[in-house]
N, C-alpha and C positions, 0 to 999 in steps of 0.2 A: 255402398259410398260408405255409409257410417263404419259398417265393418275392416274394409280398406283403410282407411285413415288412420283405426285403430290400432290394427296391424303395423302400418308404419313406423305410428309413434312409438309404439311397444318394441317394435328394431331397432330405430334410432335410440332408445332408452335402454337396451341392451348393448349396442353399441359401444356408448357412452359409459357405462359401467364398465365395461372391461377393457377401455382405453385409460382411464382416472383409475381405475385398482392397479393396473400395471405402471401406472405412474406414480402412484403410492410406492409400490413396491421396488422400483427404479431410484425412486429417493431416496428412501430405509436404507438401499445395498448402497448406494453410493456412499451417503452419511458414512457406513461402518466399512468401507473398505477406506475412507478417508483417513480413520481415525488408525488405521493399521501405516500410515504412511510412513514413519521413523524405519519401519522395514523394506521400504521399497520406492523407488521413484515414482516406480506408472502407479502405487498405491495410492502417493501423495498427492497425484494432480487431482483426484477425486476430492480433495478435502479443501480445495479452494474453493468451489462450489457450492459451500454450505448455504450462504444465500439464495441461492437459487436454490436449492434443496426444498427452503423452507417456503418461496414464493408456490414453488409446485405442489406442496402437501397443502397447505393453505385454501389453493384454488381446486386441490382436489376434493378436500376436504368439503367444501360448500357446494359443488356438486353431486355429490355424495349423499350427501341429504336432501340437497334437493331430489333427488331419485330415492329417498328414504332405504337406502342402503345402510342403515344405524353401524355395524359391525364397521365395514370399511372406514366409512366417514369417521368414526372415534380412533382407530388406528392412525388416522391420517392427520388427524389435530392433535395425537397426543406424539406423536413423533414429530411433528410441526414444532412443538412447543418446548420439547426436548433437547431438537435441533437449533433452534433459536438460543437457549441457553447462554452458551458465549457473545454471544452479541447483545446481552442485554447492558455489558459494563458501556458497551458505544455511545448507547441511546441514554444513561442514566445523569443524572446532574454532574454538570461538571465544576469542579470550583471557579468562584467568580473572582475578577481579576480584582487586586486591591489596587494601591498608591503608587506602588513598586515601580521602577521602570520593564518596559516589555522590551523582549527579545525577537525580533518576529524574521523568521527564517523561510525562505522559498529555496524548494527542490522540482527541477523539471527537466524531464530528457526530450531533447528537442527534436532530437528523431534526424538520424543522417540523411532519411531524404527530402529532409522541411530545408527546402533554400533560400525561405524568403523570410529574414527574422526580423523584418520592423513588428509584427505585432508583436512579437516577444519582447523588442523591445520598449515599445509604449508601454507593456503593461506591467515588466517590473519597473522602468522608473516610474510609474504612478502608484507599485506596492508599497512603499514604504520601507520595505526590507532592510534591517542589518545586515544581511549576507543572503547570497545566491548562489548555489550550488547547479552545473549543470551537467547531464550527460548527452552521450551521443556526438560529441562536437569536437571536432581534428583544433590542433592549436592553430594553425593558420585562420582558420573562421574563427577561431577564440579570440585571435592578434587583431581582427578587422573589426570586432562588434564593441570591442572595449571602449573603442571611442567615444561611443553611442552611449555608454551604459557611465553618463556622466555622475549618477548620484554614485557609484562604486568605486572611488578612485585608488585602491588597493585590490590588486588581483593576484593569485596564482593559477597563472598559465603551462606552465613549463613541461607541466606532467599531461597535458594531455592524453598524448599519443600511446601514453602509457596505461595510463590511469581512465581514460574517456570520461574524465571529469575535470572542469576546472571552477576555480572558485572565484566570486565578488564578493569586495565588502567595504562596507561605508567605514570602517573601523581601520585603523593600523592592525598588521600583522606580525606580531612579535616573531614567529617560526614558522616554516611550512616545510614538509615533507611529502615523499611520494612512499608508502610502505605496501611492500607487497604483503598479500592477506593471505594467499597457501603455496606452496610448492608449485601448482601449475594452476594458480589462481591470479587474478588479475590483481591490481595494485588499488590502494585509497588514497586519498588526497588528505594530509591531517592537517591544522594551522592550528596552530594560539593564536587567538585575537583579544587585542587592548579594548573591551567592551565596557566603556564609560569605567576605564582606572580598573579592571577587574579581569584578568586572565581568562578566556573560557576556551575550550578544545574544540574544534569542529573537525568533522571525521565525514566525509563523501565518498561515495563507490556506487560504480552501477554491476554489480554479480552475475555470474554467468546465467544465461537462462538456462533451465532445467529439464530439457528436453534429449530423454537418454539418459542412461545410464553414467556415461561417463560425465556429462556436463552438469547432472544435477549431483554428482558427488564435486565435483567442482566448486558447486554453489553453495554446497553444503559446508565446506571445509572454509570456505570465503565466509560465512556466516561466521562462525568460532575465529575466525582471523582478525572479524571485525570488533567482537567481542575479548578478544588480548589485546586489541591494539588501544582500545579505551581503559586496561587495565595498569597501573594502579589511579583509582581518582583522584588525582590530585587535584583538580582544574572542574568547573562545572563541565560536563560534557553535554554533546548533542552530535547525535548520529543521521545522517540523510541521503536517500537516495534513491534511485532503483534499485530495489531487492531481491524482484524478480521471486517472491512469496507472498502468500496472504496472512493476515493474523490467524487463519484456522489451521495451519499446517504444525503440526506438532516439531517442526525444526524451528518455526518463527517462537511459538512457546518456548523452547527449550533456550533459545536464543535471551529472550528478555526475564525467565525467573530466573535463569543459571546466573547471572552476572546483572542483576539488577538495576537493568535498563524497564521501562514503561515506556508502551506505546502511545505519543503523543495525543494519535485522533482518540483515546478512550474517552470518552464524553461527549465527545462534540459530533456524533453521528456515523453513518457509516458510505459516506462518498465513496466512491469509484473512481481509478484512475487510466486505467488500459481495459478496453480501446476504447479509445475517447471518440469513434466514430460510430459504437456500437455502444453504446452509454448503458442500457438497460440491461446486456448483455455481461457486463463487465467486472471487473474484480481489481481490488485493491493492490497493487504491489509496489506502491513508492510509497514510504515510510518516514517518521520522523522517530527515532529514539532517543528516550532522555535519561540521562541519570538523576540522582534521590535528589542533587539540589534544585529540582528544577519542579515547578507546577505548571501544566499544560491548561491555560484560560482561552485557548480558540485551535480548531483544525479545520480547515477548508482545501476544498480543488478549484481551480480557476476557470478560465475558462478554455473551449478548443481555439489553440493556437499554429495550427497546422502540423502537428505532430499527433502520434498516434497516443500518445499521453497526454492525461492533462498537468498543469502542474499542481504542486500541492505547497501549500505555508499552513505555521504554526506562530503562534504566541506566545511565549512563556514567560514565569518570573520566579525569578530565584522565593527560595519558600525562607 
């Protein structure tokens, strides 16, 4: 009996060793492929799951340590540390809030299948936001929603059918427009808002889903169009929306580094926004980007409100 149990334990240990060694190699392969994402839409998809690779490598390292597979465990731990380096900025200490006024903005993809928006109205009305941008909402539904959002008397809804985005504001709108981001791409909503007597530019957009070479190319062209739309920086600028890209993609890094925009989530954690039904497997594809005029003092994700996304909010202060 003892020999049989020993043999069974050894067999389980061998199976665990094979599985978690494979998981280490698969995670490292995914990381390397994602780093080449600028060359192919398919490779870029691997970049979005960096945090999942880190989790898989950490778990594998612990199991392999328990199995006394020292070399494999060391490889897993080393790869996890290297993979986690880009995430350190998101968990580092953020700037502390000062006595300056706070600009609070929320972006939420409400989902075209979400037919009951009562929870959304309650959340937004209690949010204290200055500006709200909603995506995947046709103009007819936006018009019916407007009277319920009494905290936001200033609206730009006319562009819903072409931009897939509407804007609600507590503050007067000095100028509004719909801007095509690329030749075959979506349009963005652009508004200049009189915030406490100072004009600020707010841009909202819902970019293409990058599945397939054609739609991925459109998404990338739209990202470039967003950057161009914000130039030159005459006013403090805030960009929000469902950009269908994670911070780990080379295309996202190109957007932020080339045009002096900062991810407002930096320093405030790694909350995911989609899919809201499977958050442990989720990724962050809803973003806020801000110009150098701002510092981000808070960023968060809201509750499940019947959409496949969770709302994303930020609090910004002028430097």
